[in-house]
Z-matrix of the N, CA and C atoms (Angstrom, degrees):
N
C 1 1.460
C 2 1.532 1 109.68
N 3 1.315 2 116.01 1 135.67
C 4 1.455 3 120.16 2 -178.12
C 5 1.528 4 110.27 3 -67.43
N 6 1.331 5 116.41 4 135.67
C 7 1.467 6 120.76 5 -178.88
C 8 1.529 7 109.40 6 -74.28
N 9 1.303 8 115.60 7 142.50
C 10 1.462 9 121.21 8 176.33
C 11 1.538 10 108.26 9 -126.46
N 12 1.328 11 115.01 10 174.48
C 13 1.477 12 120.37 11 178.88
C 14 1.534 13 111.30 12 -85.57
N 15 1.328 14 116.79 13 -2.08
C 16 1.459 15 120.02 14 -175.90
C 17 1.529 16 111.33 15 -71.07
N 18 1.317 17 114.76 16 139.94
C 19 1.453 18 121.48 17 174.40
C 20 1.523 19 106.44 18 -135.70
N 21 1.339 20 116.53 19 105.45
C 22 1.452 21 119.73 20 -172.94
C 23 1.533 22 113.02 21 -65.27
N 24 1.332 23 116.76 22 -15.34
C 25 1.464 24 119.40 23 -179.53
C 26 1.519 25 111.76 24 -85.40
N 27 1.321 26 118.00 25 -10.01
C 28 1.469 27 120.75 26 -177.02
C 29 1.533 28 110.84 27 -126.41
N 30 1.323 29 116.12 28 45.04
C 31 1.460 30 119.83 29 -177.48
C 32 1.522 31 111.42 30 -61.95
N 33 1.346 32 117.60 31 -46.32
C 34 1.451 33 119.82 32 -178.37
C 35 1.524 34 111.18 33 -64.04
N 36 1.323 35 117.07 34 -37.62
C 37 1.469 36 120.55 35 178.23
C 38 1.527 37 109.85 36 -62.63
N 39 1.325 38 116.61 37 -42.34
C 40 1.468 39 120.26 38 179.13
C 41 1.526 40 111.18 39 -66.60
N 42 1.324 41 116.96 40 -38.21
C 43 1.453 42 119.61 41 176.41
C 44 1.519 43 111.11 42 -63.78
N 45 1.323 44 117.18 43 -42.48
C 46 1.461 45 120.78 44 178.50
C 47 1.524 46 111.11 45 -61.86
N 48 1.333 47 117.25 46 -37.61
C 49 1.465 48 119.99 47 177.42
C 50 1.529 49 110.49 48 -62.92
N 51 1.322 50 116.48 49 -27.10
C 52 1.473 51 121.04 50 175.87
C 53 1.526 52 110.74 51 -92.28
N 54 1.340 53 117.01 52 5.88
C 55 1.460 54 123.45 53 177.58
C 56 1.537 55 111.24 54 64.24
N 57 1.339 56 115.79 55 39.00
C 58 1.467 57 122.55 56 179.24
C 59 1.521 58 109.08 57 -116.44
N 60 1.353 59 114.62 58 131.37
C 61 1.468 60 120.97 59 174.07
C 62 1.528 61 107.41 60 -121.73
N 63 1.321 62 115.98 61 130.76
C 64 1.468 63 120.03 62 -179.42
C 65 1.538 64 110.78 63 -96.57
N 66 1.326 65 115.55 64 132.99
C 67 1.461 66 122.27 65 170.31
C 68 1.514 67 105.63 66 -115.30
N 69 1.325 68 115.86 67 98.29
C 70 1.466 69 119.76 68 -177.84
C 71 1.531 70 109.09 69 -134.47
N 72 1.319 71 114.45 70 145.75
C 73 1.452 72 119.03 71 -177.11
C 74 1.525 73 112.21 72 82.49
N 75 1.322 74 114.70 73 -163.12
C 76 1.476 75 120.50 74 -175.88
C 77 1.525 76 111.83 75 -70.20
N 78 1.333 77 115.38 76 135.18
C 79 1.451 78 120.30 77 174.11
C 80 1.532 79 108.13 78 -82.42
N 81 1.331 80 115.22 79 114.11
C 82 1.466 81 121.62 80 -177.70
C 83 1.525 82 109.19 81 -142.05
N 84 1.310 83 116.73 82 -173.96
C 85 1.469 84 120.72 83 -175.35
C 86 1.532 85 111.28 84 -61.85
N 87 1.328 86 116.68 85 -44.19
C 88 1.458 87 119.62 86 -178.28
C 89 1.535 88 111.36 87 -62.79
N 90 1.339 89 116.58 88 -42.78
C 91 1.449 90 119.62 89 178.25
C 92 1.528 91 111.09 90 -64.65
N 93 1.332 92 116.16 91 -43.81
C 94 1.477 93 120.35 92 -179.06
C 95 1.529 94 110.57 93 -60.69
N 96 1.329 95 116.96 94 -41.89
C 97 1.466 96 120.12 95 179.10
C 98 1.535 97 110.57 96 -64.38
N 99 1.336 98 116.30 97 -40.39
C 100 1.472 99 120.18 98 -179.85
C 101 1.525 100 110.96 99 -66.94
N 102 1.338 101 116.12 100 -48.55
C 103 1.475 102 120.02 101 -176.29
C 104 1.536 103 111.51 102 -66.20
N 105 1.345 104 117.10 103 -43.92
C 106 1.471 105 118.88 104 -179.67
C 107 1.529 106 111.14 105 -66.93
N 108 1.318 107 117.06 106 -35.36
C 109 1.474 108 119.50 107 176.41
C 110 1.516 109 111.31 108 -64.81
N 111 1.329 110 117.27 109 -42.86
C 112 1.470 111 121.10 110 178.24
C 113 1.521 112 111.41 111 -65.51
N 114 1.333 113 117.01 112 -37.58
C 115 1.456 114 119.37 113 176.42
C 116 1.513 115 111.81 114 -62.13
N 117 1.333 116 115.79 115 -41.46
C 118 1.471 117 120.23 116 176.48
C 119 1.520 118 111.69 117 -63.03
N 120 1.334 119 116.66 118 -44.42
C 121 1.461 120 121.14 119 -179.30
C 122 1.535 121 110.74 120 -60.08
N 123 1.342 122 116.72 121 -47.22
C 124 1.460 123 120.50 122 -177.81
C 125 1.518 124 110.89 123 -69.93
N 126 1.329 125 118.10 124 -35.12
C 127 1.473 126 121.08 125 177.41
C 128 1.522 127 110.53 126 -65.97
N 129 1.318 128 117.31 127 -40.81
C 130 1.470 129 121.67 128 177.95
C 131 1.521 130 111.53 129 -68.65
N 132 1.328 131 116.09 130 -33.09
C 133 1.457 132 120.54 131 -179.99
C 134 1.529 133 110.45 132 -67.15
N 135 1.328 134 117.86 133 -43.58
C 136 1.473 135 122.15 134 178.85
C 137 1.516 136 107.48 135 -159.57
N 138 1.348 137 117.40 136 103.04
C 139 1.465 138 120.71 137 -176.60
C 140 1.509 139 114.42 138 -70.04
N 141 1.349 140 117.26 139 -7.90
C 142 1.467 141 119.99 140 -177.93
C 143 1.525 142 113.82 141 -106.95
N 144 1.321 143 117.41 142 -4.48
C 145 1.458 144 120.27 143 -176.44
C 146 1.530 145 111.25 144 -91.83
N 147 1.325 146 113.89 145 146.58
C 148 1.473 147 119.89 146 179.19
C 149 1.517 148 111.30 147 -65.71
N 150 1.332 149 116.24 148 140.71
C 151 1.465 150 122.30 149 172.16
C 152 1.519 151 107.81 150 -111.15
N 153 1.337 152 116.39 151 131.89
C 154 1.469 153 121.59 152 -178.30
C 155 1.526 154 110.47 153 -103.31
N 156 1.323 155 116.17 154 123.59
C 157 1.473 156 121.42 155 173.75
C 158 1.520 157 108.66 156 -101.63
N 159 1.316 158 117.75 157 118.35
C 160 1.465 159 121.25 158 175.27
C 161 1.523 160 107.61 159 -97.10
N 162 1.323 161 116.46 160 112.22
C 163 1.468 162 122.13 161 -171.45
C 164 1.516 163 111.57 162 -109.94
N 165 1.314 164 115.78 163 124.70
C 166 1.471 165 123.20 164 170.84
C 167 1.526 166 106.16 165 -145.55
N 168 1.330 167 115.87 166 90.01
C 169 1.467 168 119.20 167 -171.03
C 170 1.523 169 109.97 168 -152.30
N 171 1.311 170 114.99 169 144.58
C 172 1.459 171 121.23 170 174.79
C 173 1.513 172 113.64 171 -88.90
N 174 1.353 173 116.24 172 6.46
C 175 1.461 174 119.50 173 178.37
C 176 1.519 175 112.07 174 99.08
N 177 1.320 176 115.34 175 -158.43
C 178 1.460 177 119.05 176 -177.58
C 179 1.523 178 110.09 177 157.02
N 180 1.317 179 116.60 178 -137.09
C 181 1.455 180 122.94 179 -176.17
C 182 1.538 181 111.72 180 -67.42
N 183 1.326 182 115.73 181 126.22
C 184 1.458 183 120.20 182 177.83
C 185 1.509 184 111.76 183 -65.60
N 186 1.310 185 117.26 184 -44.61
C 187 1.474 186 120.38 185 -177.04
C 188 1.529 187 111.65 186 -67.37
N 189 1.335 188 117.88 187 -39.27
C 190 1.452 189 120.06 188 175.23
C 191 1.519 190 110.26 189 -66.62
N 192 1.343 191 116.63 190 -37.14
C 193 1.454 192 120.64 191 176.10
C 194 1.510 193 112.01 192 -63.23
N 195 1.320 194 116.90 193 -37.46
C 196 1.466 195 119.97 194 178.57
C 197 1.531 196 112.30 195 -65.08
N 198 1.327 197 116.67 196 -28.53
C 199 1.468 198 119.87 197 175.66
C 200 1.535 199 109.54 198 -61.51
N 201 1.335 200 115.87 199 -41.50
C 202 1.470 201 120.52 200 178.84
C 203 1.528 202 109.36 201 -69.97
N 204 1.326 203 117.76 202 -43.06
C 205 1.465 204 122.63 203 177.87
C 206 1.517 205 110.73 204 -55.79
N 207 1.323 206 116.74 205 -49.40
C 208 1.468 207 120.64 206 -177.92
C 209 1.513 208 112.14 207 -64.73
N 210 1.335 209 117.01 208 -36.71
C 211 1.464 210 120.11 209 179.64
C 212 1.544 211 110.25 210 -67.89
N 213 1.328 212 117.10 211 -40.90
C 214 1.457 213 120.71 212 177.30
C 215 1.522 214 110.18 213 -58.13
N 216 1.329 215 116.03 214 -42.26
C 217 1.468 216 120.99 215 -179.89
C 218 1.521 217 112.55 216 -72.77
N 219 1.312 218 116.33 217 -26.66
C 220 1.475 219 121.14 218 -174.48
C 221 1.522 220 112.31 219 -78.37
N 222 1.311 221 117.65 220 -37.75
C 223 1.473 222 120.14 221 -174.84
C 224 1.535 223 109.55 222 -79.35
N 225 1.348 224 117.26 223 154.41
C 226 1.462 225 120.49 224 -177.35
C 227 1.517 226 113.52 225 -79.43
N 228 1.302 227 117.99 226 -16.17
C 229 1.469 228 121.71 227 -174.54
C 230 1.526 229 113.27 228 -68.12
N 231 1.324 230 117.09 229 142.57
C 232 1.478 231 118.58 230 166.24
C 233 1.540 232 108.39 231 -66.72
N 234 1.318 233 115.76 232 134.62
C 235 1.457 234 120.83 233 178.79
C 236 1.529 235 108.64 234 -117.74
N 237 1.316 236 116.12 235 127.33
C 238 1.472 237 122.45 236 -178.04
C 239 1.520 238 108.92 237 -114.23
N 240 1.319 239 116.50 238 130.91
C 241 1.474 240 122.31 239 179.44
C 242 1.531 241 109.71 240 -96.68
N 243 1.311 242 116.14 241 133.57
C 244 1.456 243 123.12 242 173.37
C 245 1.535 244 106.89 243 -117.45
N 246 1.331 245 116.10 244 101.40
C 247 1.458 246 121.30 245 -175.57
C 248 1.525 247 110.54 246 -91.81
N 249 1.320 248 116.15 247 125.00
C 250 1.464 249 121.24 248 178.82
C 251 1.522 250 108.27 249 -131.18
N 252 1.334 251 115.77 250 150.74
C 253 1.457 252 118.81 251 177.53
C 254 1.512 253 112.13 252 65.56
N 255 1.316 254 117.19 253 -102.75
C 256 1.466 255 122.53 254 -175.86
C 257 1.514 256 110.61 255 -118.67
N 258 1.329 257 115.20 256 130.61
C 259 1.470 258 121.40 257 171.70
C 260 1.506 259 106.84 258 -133.95
N 261 1.321 260 116.87 259 96.91
C 262 1.467 261 121.09 260 -171.54
C 263 1.510 262 112.33 261 -129.21
N 264 1.331 263 115.33 262 152.85
C 265 1.453 264 122.31 263 171.23
C 266 1.527 265 110.96 264 56.69
N 267 1.333 266 118.51 265 -120.71
C 268 1.472 267 121.02 266 -175.74
C 269 1.527 268 111.77 267 -66.29
N 270 1.324 269 117.67 268 -27.52
C 271 1.458 270 120.32 269 176.91
C 272 1.531 271 110.68 270 -63.53
N 273 1.349 272 115.97 271 -35.75
C 274 1.467 273 120.88 272 177.31
C 275 1.518 274 110.70 273 -66.01
N 276 1.311 275 116.75 274 -36.90
C 277 1.463 276 120.77 275 178.52
C 278 1.522 277 110.02 276 -65.41
N 279 1.331 278 117.47 277 -43.87
C 280 1.460 279 120.86 278 178.64
C 281 1.519 280 110.26 279 -61.66
N 282 1.314 281 116.70 280 -44.40
C 283 1.472 282 120.06 281 176.98
C 284 1.519 283 111.15 282 -59.36
N 285 1.323 284 117.11 283 -37.43
C 286 1.461 285 122.35 284 -175.10
C 287 1.515 286 113.78 285 -68.76
N 288 1.352 287 117.77 286 -23.49
C 289 1.469 288 118.83 287 179.30
C 290 1.532 289 112.16 288 -92.38
N 291 1.337 290 116.17 289 -4.79
C 292 1.464 291 118.43 290 175.68
C 293 1.519 292 109.40 291 -70.69
N 294 1.336 293 116.02 292 157.60
C 295 1.462 294 120.24 293 -175.04
C 296 1.519 295 112.14 294 -73.53
N 297 1.305 296 117.72 295 -20.14
C 298 1.469 297 122.50 296 176.20
C 299 1.522 298 105.92 297 -156.15
N 300 1.328 299 116.77 298 142.76
C 301 1.459 300 120.08 299 -177.32
C 302 1.528 301 111.04 300 -133.78
N 303 1.327 302 114.43 301 126.76
C 304 1.452 303 121.83 302 174.80
C 305 1.539 304 109.85 303 -102.30
N 306 1.293 305 116.21 304 154.06
C 307 1.455 306 122.28 305 167.07
C 308 1.504 307 108.73 306 -124.20
N 309 1.319 308 117.17 307 137.40
C 310 1.456 309 119.71 308 174.64
C 311 1.537 310 108.07 309 -72.28
N 312 1.327 311 116.54 310 164.82
C 313 1.466 312 119.74 311 -175.54
C 314 1.536 313 112.98 312 -57.11
N 315 1.336 314 116.25 313 -34.25
C 316 1.471 315 119.49 314 -175.30
C 317 1.531 316 113.55 315 -107.58
N 318 1.329 317 116.60 316 14.31
C 319 1.463 318 119.30 317 178.84
C 320 1.533 319 110.45 318 -69.34
N 321 1.321 320 114.51 319 149.28
C 322 1.466 321 122.07 320 176.73
C 323 1.520 322 108.54 321 -123.35
N 324 1.322 323 115.68 322 137.05
C 325 1.468 324 122.18 323 -176.40
C 326 1.520 325 109.33 324 -120.61
N 327 1.337 326 115.44 325 148.51
C 328 1.462 327 119.39 326 178.84
C 329 1.523 328 110.28 327 -146.60
N 330 1.337 329 114.87 328 133.81
C 331 1.468 330 120.73 329 172.41
C 332 1.519 331 108.07 330 -122.57
N 333 1.328 332 116.39 331 151.58
C 334 1.459 333 120.57 332 176.97
C 335 1.528 334 109.68 333 -161.50
N 336 1.307 335 114.30 334 170.87
C 337 1.468 336 119.12 335 174.29
C 338 1.503 337 110.59 336 -67.24
N 339 1.299 338 116.19 337 159.59
C 340 1.456 339 121.72 338 175.82
C 341 1.525 340 110.46 339 -57.76
N 342 1.317 341 116.23 340 130.52
C 343 1.447 342 120.42 341 176.15
C 344 1.530 343 109.34 342 -90.31
N 345 1.307 344 115.96 343 131.49
C 346 1.473 345 120.24 344 -176.90
C 347 1.521 346 110.30 345 -129.77
N 348 1.335 347 115.45 346 134.03
C 349 1.466 348 119.66 347 177.70
C 350 1.528 349 110.57 348 -114.09
N 351 1.324 350 114.80 349 38.56
C 352 1.469 351 119.62 350 -175.43
C 353 1.523 352 111.57 351 -69.90
N 354 1.328 353 115.92 352 137.21
C 355 1.469 354 120.32 353 173.60
C 356 1.520 355 107.80 354 -153.38
N 357 1.313 356 116.24 355 161.17
C 358 1.480 357 119.73 356 178.24
C 359 1.531 358 110.90 357 134.22
N 360 1.340 359 116.39 358 -157.76
C 361 1.469 360 121.97 359 -177.51
C 362 1.521 361 109.74 360 -65.82
N 363 1.329 362 115.13 361 156.94
C 364 1.464 363 121.43 362 -173.69
C 365 1.533 364 112.48 363 -56.86
N 366 1.345 365 117.03 364 -48.92
C 367 1.473 366 119.40 365 -176.95
C 368 1.517 367 111.81 366 -63.50
N 369 1.332 368 114.66 367 -41.08
C 370 1.460 369 119.66 368 177.52
C 371 1.529 370 109.49 369 -63.69
N 372 1.318 371 114.91 370 -43.81
C 373 1.447 372 121.26 371 -179.91
C 374 1.533 373 110.72 372 -61.57
N 375 1.331 374 116.83 373 -44.42
C 376 1.464 375 122.60 374 -179.36
C 377 1.528 376 110.45 375 -62.30
N 378 1.326 377 116.86 376 -46.73
C 379 1.466 378 120.48 377 179.49
C 380 1.526 379 111.22 378 -63.28
N 381 1.314 380 117.07 379 -40.17
C 382 1.459 381 121.50 380 -179.37
C 383 1.516 382 111.45 381 -66.22
N 384 1.326 383 115.84 382 -40.76
C 385 1.463 384 120.21 383 178.49
C 386 1.512 385 110.71 384 -64.46
N 387 1.319 386 117.51 385 -42.39
C 388 1.466 387 121.34 386 178.07
C 389 1.538 388 110.70 387 -62.12
N 390 1.325 389 116.29 388 -41.00
C 391 1.478 390 120.90 389 177.51
C 392 1.520 391 110.30 390 -64.27
N 393 1.330 392 117.43 391 -42.83
C 394 1.473 393 121.61 392 179.98
C 395 1.518 394 110.68 393 -65.50
N 396 1.322 395 117.13 394 -36.28
C 397 1.474 396 119.87 395 179.13
C 398 1.543 397 110.15 396 -63.26
N 399 1.338 398 115.74 397 -39.30
C 400 1.462 399 119.18 398 178.90
C 401 1.526 400 110.93 399 -66.38
N 402 1.339 401 115.79 400 -41.64
C 403 1.468 402 120.42 401 177.95
C 404 1.527 403 109.86 402 -62.69
N 405 1.320 404 116.25 403 -44.15
C 406 1.457 405 121.68 404 -178.64
C 407 1.519 406 110.50 405 -59.74
N 408 1.330 407 116.11 406 -43.65
C 409 1.467 408 122.18 407 178.73
C 410 1.532 409 110.72 408 -61.70
N 411 1.317 410 115.71 409 -40.35
C 412 1.472 411 120.23 410 179.61
C 413 1.522 412 110.64 411 -65.23
N 414 1.324 413 116.91 412 -39.69
C 415 1.459 414 120.60 413 178.33
C 416 1.524 415 110.89 414 -61.53
N 417 1.320 416 116.00 415 -45.93
C 418 1.458 417 119.84 416 -177.67
C 419 1.537 418 111.58 417 -72.55
N 420 1.313 419 117.95 418 -26.10
C 421 1.465 420 120.44 419 174.24
C 422 1.533 421 110.46 420 -64.73
N 423 1.335 422 116.51 421 -39.24
C 424 1.465 423 120.49 422 177.28
C 425 1.525 424 111.03 423 -65.38
N 426 1.328 425 116.30 424 -45.55
C 427 1.455 426 120.41 425 178.82
C 428 1.532 427 111.42 426 -64.32
N 429 1.329 428 116.24 427 -34.51
C 430 1.459 429 121.27 428 178.41
C 431 1.521 430 111.69 429 -63.52
N 432 1.336 431 115.86 430 -44.23
C 433 1.466 432 120.13 431 178.43
C 434 1.527 433 111.47 432 -62.65
N 435 1.312 434 116.62 433 -36.95
C 436 1.460 435 120.46 434 -178.58
C 437 1.513 436 112.63 435 -73.69
N 438 1.337 437 115.90 436 -45.46
C 439 1.467 438 120.06 437 -171.05
C 440 1.528 439 114.13 438 -91.64
N 441 1.350 440 116.45 439 -20.51
C 442 1.466 441 119.68 440 -175.70
C 443 1.521 442 112.87 441 82.81
N 444 1.321 443 117.08 442 1.03
C 445 1.443 444 120.95 443 176.13
C 446 1.522 445 110.16 444 -88.15
N 447 1.310 446 117.08 445 154.76
C 448 1.469 447 119.63 446 -179.15
C 449 1.533 448 108.63 447 -74.77
N 450 1.315 449 115.95 448 159.15
C 451 1.471 450 120.49 449 177.65
C 452 1.528 451 110.69 450 -60.76
N 453 1.345 452 115.75 451 -37.52
C 454 1.469 453 119.57 452 -179.46
C 455 1.535 454 110.56 453 -65.26
N 456 1.334 455 117.04 454 -42.49
C 457 1.463 456 120.28 455 177.42
C 458 1.521 457 111.09 456 -58.64
N 459 1.328 458 114.46 457 -46.38
C 460 1.468 459 120.25 458 -177.42
C 461 1.517 460 111.70 459 -64.89
N 462 1.338 461 116.33 460 -40.56
C 463 1.474 462 120.15 461 179.55
C 464 1.511 463 110.72 462 -63.35
N 465 1.336 464 116.64 463 -37.96
C 466 1.468 465 119.90 464 178.38
C 467 1.526 466 111.63 465 -68.41
N 468 1.323 467 116.21 466 -37.77
C 469 1.463 468 121.19 467 -179.88
C 470 1.525 469 111.17 468 -69.81
N 471 1.333 470 115.73 469 -39.62
C 472 1.472 471 120.87 470 -170.76
C 473 1.507 472 113.30 471 -100.98
N 474 1.349 473 116.80 472 28.46
C 475 1.471 474 119.71 473 174.48
C 476 1.525 475 109.91 474 -58.19
N 477 1.344 476 115.12 475 -39.81
C 478 1.466 477 121.36 476 173.68
C 479 1.534 478 107.44 477 -115.61
N 480 1.335 479 116.41 478 174.62
C 481 1.472 480 119.39 479 177.11
C 482 1.530 481 109.25 480 -57.29
N 483 1.325 482 116.25 481 120.82
C 484 1.458 483 121.66 482 -178.41
C 485 1.518 484 109.02 483 -110.46
N 486 1.349 485 115.32 484 110.64
C 487 1.461 486 121.58 485 -172.59
C 488 1.521 487 111.14 486 -99.47
N 489 1.319 488 115.13 487 145.05
C 490 1.470 489 122.16 488 176.91
C 491 1.509 490 110.14 489 -141.23
N 492 1.341 491 116.58 490 142.49
C 493 1.447 492 119.18 491 166.87
C 494 1.532 493 108.84 492 -84.70
N 495 1.325 494 117.90 493 -178.28
C 496 1.465 495 118.85 494 -175.24
C 497 1.512 496 113.04 495 -63.13
N 498 1.345 497 116.96 496 -39.98
C 499 1.465 498 119.28 497 179.22
C 500 1.532 499 110.87 498 -62.99
N 501 1.319 500 115.75 499 -41.22
C 502 1.476 501 119.53 500 179.38
C 503 1.527 502 110.98 501 -70.08
N 504 1.347 503 116.63 502 -38.23
C 505 1.475 504 119.99 503 178.60
C 506 1.523 505 110.73 504 -65.50
N 507 1.321 506 117.62 505 -35.50
C 508 1.463 507 122.05 506 177.13
C 509 1.511 508 110.33 507 -64.85
N 510 1.327 509 116.93 508 -47.56
C 511 1.466 510 122.14 509 178.34
C 512 1.521 511 111.75 510 -63.89
N 513 1.345 512 116.15 511 -32.53
C 514 1.457 513 122.06 512 -178.91
C 515 1.532 514 111.60 513 -74.57
N 516 1.343 515 115.65 514 -21.72
C 517 1.461 516 120.32 515 -177.52
C 518 1.510 517 113.66 516 95.44
N 519 1.317 518 116.29 517 7.91
C 520 1.473 519 120.94 518 -177.10
C 521 1.518 520 112.13 519 -77.52
N 522 1.327 521 117.81 520 -30.54
C 523 1.471 522 122.80 521 173.90
C 524 1.521 523 108.79 522 -126.52
N 525 1.323 524 115.08 523 166.51
C 526 1.464 525 120.90 524 -176.57
C 527 1.526 526 113.64 525 -101.82
N 528 1.309 527 117.88 526 -20.50
C 529 1.455 528 121.19 527 -179.60
C 530 1.529 529 109.94 528 -164.13
N 531 1.329 530 115.15 529 157.99
C 532 1.467 531 121.49 530 173.74
C 533 1.513 532 107.82 531 -102.85
N 534 1.310 533 115.69 532 130.02
C 535 1.459 534 120.38 533 -177.99
C 536 1.516 535 109.39 534 -86.42
N 537 1.306 536 115.67 535 118.98
C 538 1.467 537 121.62 536 -179.00
C 539 1.533 538 109.87 537 -82.81
N 540 1.327 539 117.26 538 152.54
C 541 1.473 540 120.19 539 177.44
C 542 1.530 541 110.31 540 -60.64
N 543 1.321 542 115.80 541 144.99
C 544 1.464 543 119.73 542 179.04
C 545 1.516 544 109.78 543 -77.45
N 546 1.331 545 116.49 544 154.08
C 547 1.457 546 120.90 545 175.94
C 548 1.512 547 108.67 546 -73.99
N 549 1.332 548 115.73 547 135.57
C 550 1.447 549 120.83 548 -179.69
C 551 1.537 550 110.27 549 -84.00
N 552 1.321 551 114.55 550 154.67
C 553 1.462 552 120.92 551 175.39
C 554 1.531 553 107.56 552 -81.18
N 555 1.331 554 115.45 553 95.42
C 556 1.466 555 119.53 554 -173.46
C 557 1.526 556 111.53 555 -69.28
N 558 1.337 557 118.05 556 -27.50
C 559 1.473 558 119.34 557 179.15
C 560 1.526 559 110.18 558 -65.58
N 561 1.324 560 116.72 559 -43.55
C 562 1.465 561 120.58 560 177.44
C 563 1.531 562 110.28 561 -60.81
N 564 1.334 563 116.55 562 -42.00
C 565 1.459 564 120.78 563 179.23
C 566 1.535 565 110.46 564 -63.95
N 567 1.334 566 116.57 565 -45.07
C 568 1.464 567 119.84 566 179.86
C 569 1.516 568 111.22 567 -60.76
N 570 1.355 569 115.94 568 -42.92
C 571 1.475 570 119.58 569 178.99
C 572 1.515 571 111.52 570 -62.48
N 573 1.339 572 115.89 571 -39.63
C 574 1.457 573 121.25 572 179.66
C 575 1.531 574 110.71 573 -63.03
N 576 1.325 575 116.27 574 -45.54
C 577 1.464 576 120.81 575 -179.11
C 578 1.542 577 110.39 576 -64.09
N 579 1.322 578 116.74 577 -40.11
C 580 1.471 579 120.32 578 178.31
C 581 1.509 580 111.32 579 -61.36
N 582 1.353 581 115.88 580 -40.55
C 583 1.459 582 119.58 581 178.55
C 584 1.521 583 110.61 582 -65.12
N 585 1.325 584 116.75 583 -40.34
C 586 1.479 585 119.78 584 178.17
C 587 1.525 586 111.47 585 -64.44
N 588 1.310 587 115.73 586 -38.65
C 589 1.456 588 120.03 587 -178.49
C 590 1.538 589 111.99 588 -66.28
N 591 1.311 590 116.53 589 -24.39
C 592 1.470 591 120.81 590 179.42
C 593 1.523 592 111.50 591 -73.55
N 594 1.325 593 117.13 592 -24.37
C 595 1.482 594 121.02 593 -175.00
C 596 1.526 595 112.02 594 -72.55
């Protein structure tokens, strides 16, 4: 078998060498620590080079997501989001603060109001609701800056889960472009098929 430069045990290291950070799965403390650390590493490596965030996530913790949001804003590098599959809830917010955002042809996007599972004594409940209202307003302020729509418009739209495909997200202002499939090397494919046919 022909030797390659691939090392399956160092996938993240190879991605970092290509200046790619993946945000996949639930956004939580562990993910936020990993992503913000990688953003720092790549910013220190070259503060002028683009950093690519590949996002496929259904969202998660708002506060952990804000750690990633703040780090993206803090570093000098342009950050470009490549959204594939699912980009929902807090993942959509992270994509929205990037300097440019792509959606793949089959990506799905979702925005909604902050979900809260607050329960307990009245005073605790009241304080928690007030805190959640402030967080919710901050989320919609970010979406407002990205889409050009007012916070009130967005709140009315996103009372329930509001889903968009890439074409709709582009028209909505949530992404800046749709990434088209790359052209395949048909000669390589033809050669491969010929070799298979010989067997």
